[in-house]
C-alpha positions, 0 to 999 in steps of 0.5 A: 411079499410087497413088505419084503420088498420094501424091507429091502429097499430101505435096507439098500437105502441106508447102506448107500447113506452109511456108504456115502458118508463114511465117504465124505468123512474120508474124502476119498480122491476122485469124489465130491467138489476139488478145491483149489488151493492159493497153494494149488497155484504157487510155481515151484521151479526154485529161484535163488536160494534162501536165507535167514534173518540172522545172515543180514544182521551184522555191523556195517564196519569194525573201528580198531582204537590202536592208541596214540590217536590211531586208528583202523577200518575193517568191512564185512566179508574180510579174514579179519572181520570174520576171526573178530566177529564170528570168532571173538565176540558173537560166542560172548555173553553180554549181561547186567546192563547199566543205563546211563545219559551219553555223557557220562564218559569222555568219548573224545579222549577214550577213542584217542588213549585206548586200544578197543572196537567199535561195531557199527550199525547204521541207523540203529538196528533193534535189540530184539535183532541184535540177539540174533547176532550176540548173547545180550540178556538185559531187562525190559527197558534194554530190550526195546531199544535200538543200538547204533554202536557197540564199544570195547575197550581197556581203559589205559593204566589199567586192566579192566575192559568195559563195554557200552551199547549206544542207544541210536538215539543218542541220549543213552548207553547202557554198561554190560556190567556182566560181559565176558570179555578178557584184556586179552581179547581186546589186545587180539582186536588191536593185533589184527589191526597193527598192519592195517592202513591208519585212519584218521578222524574228523571232528565229526566222526568220519574216518579218512585212511591216512594213504590210498587204499587197493580195492578190486574192480570186476566183471562177473556174468550174470543171467537173470530171472524172467519175468513170466517166474516172478509173476507166477511167484507173486501172483496165486492165479497166473490164469487170471493175470492181464498183462500189458505195456504203459506208455514208458514201455515197462510190462505189468501184470495185474489181477485186479488187485496186485500189481507187478511192473517189469522195468529196465529191459526185464531186469527191475521189478515192483510189485504192490498188494495195496493194503489197508492202513493199519492203526496198530504199532508196527513192529520193525522185528516182526516186519524183518522176519516177514521180510526174510520169509517174503522174499524165500518164497518171491526170487531168493537172494542173490548173494549176501544183503545187510539189513538196513534200518530205515528211519523218518515217517514210516519208521517200521514199515519199510524195510531195505537189505543192501547187496554186498560183493564181496567185502564192499556194499553195492551203491546205485547208478542211476538211472541203472537200479542194483544192489537192494532189495525194499518193501514196504509192510503193514503188520507182517503183510509184504505190500511193496516189494522191489528188487532186481531180477539179475543173479551173478556167477559165483565166480568173477572173470577179470579182477584189476587192482584200484587204489582208492585215493587217501590223506589229503587228496581225499580229504580235501574232496570231502571238504568240497563236497557241497553237501558236506554238512549232511554227511554222516558216513564215509565208506569204500564201496562198488557201483554197478554198471552194465558192461557187455551181454550178461556182464556187470562191471563192479567198479570201487569208489568212496561214497557218503551217507547223508541224514535223508538216507541218501547215498552218493559218490564222494570220489572214483578210483585212480584209473588202471594202472596206477601204483602209490608212491612206495612209502605210501604202500608201507604201514607202520605197525601201531603200538609203536614209539609214538602209541606210547609204552603201554600199548607198545607192552601190550603189542608184545603180548598178542598170541601168535594168530594175531600176530601172524595174521595182522601182518596179512593184507597191509594196505589193503581194506580190513584183510584179505576178501573170504567170499561173496559177503560176511 
């Protein structure tokens, strides 16, 4: 009897052991300890829309050389910019790169005499990222380059089209000897610029419009993410964070390691997540990918942004995305901060993140025509600018300032960029209601008598589409805007 009892107990113990092993192996819910992962703490409430790396890589401007020392500039977000870049350049292939010193050709003469187009990237862009925009095939030397200009032109007196990629160090050019481009392509680029405002180039390569340029002042409604929403997004366990105010009145969240500072009446954040300095090389391309992913997960994107390569100490780890409203980049108006997102990235890990919490409405509430000065007026202001020798770019922009409650006013200005990356307002627009003299609103078609017989003949060979569209939007910044960004 005793033996039977022992056997029965042993069988029960073995069965319980097997059952316990089964439950542990297959992790039946409700049994055992619950382990909370970092993902358990992430706030699932959606914020701004996500973006791809492809959407933040595009040229700052397209410069069309019309021949006869005539030029025009086309800016992102306009009809002609889209048609040239997206429909006529992005689908082409660029292969067979040959390396040469930058002085291989007389570029000033080509700029004056040969029709063509330049794609400009301020501070340059790594070829690895440029491949998100264009179809490029090259050797390892080229693939490791940083490119700040692409120049496509037709040589005068021949049917040859040449394409050059300029290294950002100013020392080297790479010619694509197997570029998928034709003479008709270049002629169409010129056709799109025929009736656009004409620009004159300064001795140091800046482009100044010959006449006033029509622009637009806009007022947008906006909303703002709450600081609590950003806190929940950036801190894995909001229950462990503390909140307090510093002497300046800024609100600060911290979990003992990471910190989130909320400033500007709850409209601007600065996030830090300290990391030990990395001795390994910071790869810019990898850090751009990491930055885009981080923003997608923490706040999203308010409209269109363009990646801008930062130069100087720590190059490769500082990432900047500049905001666009329609075809205009937004320029900061200190002390009000708005119009960019800046990150510091160490080996793919974001250690600093600054951005606005403002998100604009889909449409502007008001729009008023404003004219930006050109010709001698703008040229004089440029020459009299106190830091003239440091200017590397002249461009139209929007100055952002809060209007009334939940409204943002964007006022057009001419801005300059300096060697250290600083951007400042050079000239404000004329007052509302100003109209330039009649003659200054009319544009003479490029390729006329002054441009020489060859350019006249080329103009006659333009496609019907180029002829039709080149007459639209004369006097505006690169044609009609097609929406909030490229």
